[in-house]
KEKE-3310 file (N, C-alpha, C; in steps of 0.2 Angstrom, whole numbers, plus 5000, padded with zeros to 4 digits):
npx = (4568:4561:4558:4550:4539:4534:4531:4521:4511:4509:4503:4491:4485:4483:4475:4463:4460:4457:4446:4437:4435:4430:4418:4411:4410:4401:4390:4386:4391:4402:4411:4414:4430:4448:4452:4464:4474:4469:4468:4482:4486:4478:4483:4497:4494:4488:4499:4508:4502:4501:4515:4518:4510:4516:4527:4521:4509:4497:4484:4470:4474:4464:4455:4464:4467:4454:4452:4461:4455:4443:4448:4453:4443:4431:4422:4413:4416:4409:4404:4411:4411:4397:4394:4401:4394:4381:4384)
npy = (5184:5183:5196:5198:5191:5197:5209:5206:5201:5213:5220:5213:5214:5228:5230:5224:5231:5243:5239:5236:5249:5256:5249:5251:5265:5266:5260:5270:5270:5275:5291:5299:5298:5298:5283:5276:5284:5283:5270:5267:5275:5269:5256:5259:5266:5256:5246:5254:5255:5242:5239:5249:5243:5231:5235:5241:5235:5240:5242:5235:5227:5226:5237:5248:5247:5249:5263:5269:5267:5274:5287:5289:5286:5288:5279:5273:5263:5252:5256:5269:5275:5276:5285:5297:5300:5304:5316)
npz = (5045:5057:5059:5048:5051:5063:5058:5049:5058:5065:5055:5053:5066:5067:5056:5060:5072:5065:5058:5067:5074:5063:5060:5072:5071:5060:5065:5074:5087:5091:5090:5074:5067:5063:5057:5055:5062:5075:5077:5078:5089:5099:5100:5104:5116:5124:5124:5131:5143:5147:5149:5159:5169:5171:5178:5190:5198:5204:5200:5191:5176:5166:5170:5168:5155:5149:5154:5145:5133:5135:5136:5123:5113:5119:5125:5139:5153:5164:5182:5185:5172:5171:5181:5177:5165:5170:5175)
capx = (4562:4557:4555:4544:4533:4532:4528:4514:4507:4507:4498:4485:4482:4481:4469:4457:4458:4454:4440:4432:4434:4425:4411:4408:4408:4396:4384:4385:4393:4408:4411:4418:4437:4453:4453:4471:4478:4466:4471:4489:4485:4475:4488:4502:4492:4487:4505:4511:4498:4504:4522:4517:4506:4521:4531:4518:4503:4492:4477:4469:4475:4457:4453:4469:4465:4447:4454:4465:4450:4439:4451:4454:4437:4425:4418:4414:4415:4407:4401:4414:4408:4390:4394:4403:4388:4376:4385)
capy = (5180:5184:5203:5198:5188:5202:5214:5203:5201:5220:5222:5209:5217:5235:5230:5222:5237:5248:5236:5237:5256:5258:5246:5255:5272:5265:5259:5276:5268:5280:5297:5299:5299:5296:5276:5274:5287:5281:5263:5268:5278:5264:5251:5262:5267:5249:5243:5258:5253:5235:5240:5252:5238:5226:5238:5243:5231:5242:5242:5229:5228:5228:5244:5253:5247:5253:5270:5271:5267:5279:5293:5290:5286:5291:5274:5273:5256:5251:5261:5275:5278:5278:5291:5302:5301:5307:5323)
capz = (5045:5063:5058:5043:5055:5067:5053:5047:5064:5067:5050:5055:5072:5065:5051:5064:5076:5061:5056:5073:5074:5057:5061:5078:5069:5056:5069:5078:5093:5093:5085:5068:5069:5058:5059:5055:5067:5081:5078:5080:5096:5104:5101:5107:5123:5127:5125:5136:5149:5149:5151:5166:5174:5173:5183:5196:5197:5209:5198:5187:5169:5163:5172:5165:5147:5148:5154:5139:5128:5137:5135:5116:5109:5123:5128:5146:5155:5171:5186:5184:5166:5172:5185:5172:5160:5174:5177)
cpx = (4558:4554:4549:4538:4530:4528:4521:4509:4505:4502:4491:4481:4479:4475:4463:4455:4454:4447:4434:4430:4429:4418:4408:4406:4401:4389:4382:4387:4398:4408:4415:4425:4442:4454:4460:4475:4475:4468:4478:4489:4483:4480:4494:4500:4491:4494:4509:4508:4501:4511:4522:4515:4511:4525:4528:4511:4498:4485:4476:4471:4469:4455:4458:4468:4459:4448:4457:4459:4445:4442:4452:4448:4431:4420:4419:4412:4413:4404:4404:4411:4401:4389:4396:4397:4382:4377:4383)
cpy = (5182:5191:5203:5195:5193:5208:5212:5203:5208:5222:5219:5213:5224:5235:5228:5227:5242:5246:5237:5244:5258:5255:5250:5262:5271:5263:5265:5275:5273:5286:5296:5301:5296:5288:5274:5277:5284:5274:5263:5270:5273:5259:5253:5263:5261:5246:5247:5256:5246:5236:5243:5247:5233:5228:5239:5240:5233:5243:5236:5231:5230:5235:5249:5253:5250:5260:5273:5272:5273:5286:5294:5290:5287:5285:5273:5265:5256:5256:5268:5279:5280:5285:5297:5304:5305:5314:5328)
cpz = (5051:5062:5053:5047:5059:5063:5051:5052:5066:5062:5052:5061:5070:5060:5055:5068:5071:5059:5061:5074:5069:5058:5067:5076:5064:5059:5074:5085:5096:5088:5079:5070:5063:5061:5060:5061:5074:5082:5081:5087:5101:5105:5105:5115:5127:5128:5131:5143:5152:5152:5158:5171:5176:5178:5190:5195:5203:5207:5193:5180:5165:5164:5168:5157:5146:5149:5148:5133:5129:5135:5127:5112:5113:5125:5135:5148:5163:5175:5185:5178:5167:5176:5181:5168:5164:5175:5172)
residu = (MET:VAL:TYR:ALA:ILE:SER:GLN:GLU:ARG:ASN:ILE:LEU:ILE:ASP:ASN:GLU:VAL:GLN:ARG:ILE:LEU:GLN:ALA:SER:MET:ASP:LYS:GLY:GLU:ILE:ALA:LYS:MET:ASN:VAL:LYS:ASP:THR:SER:TYR:LEU:LEU:GLN:ALA:SER:VAL:LEU:GLY:VAL:VAL:MET:LEU:TRP:LEU:HIS:LYS:GLN:ASP:GLN:SER:LEU:LYS:LYS:LEU:THR:GLU:GLN:CYS:ILE:ASP:GLN:ILE:ILE:GLY:ILE:ASN:HIS:GLY:GLU:GLU:GLY:GLU:LYS:GLU:ASP:ALA:ARG)
# end
């Protein structure tokens, strides 16, 4: 029973991440990419960041999560992203 609930939750999250990625591609906000693979990679990366952050909280979780997104889909956040865009 718990496994079934966990699987259902995972499917709901994956579907929503894929929907957001597809909508962003459709609007031209991000480059075209394989939505299914990118969704999996994003979720795995964010989960990994959370696990690392729990062990060593030397940076904000928000910043670490944004860095994951930046590296995977190329969206820059905040001042660091603006500096990189200007190069």
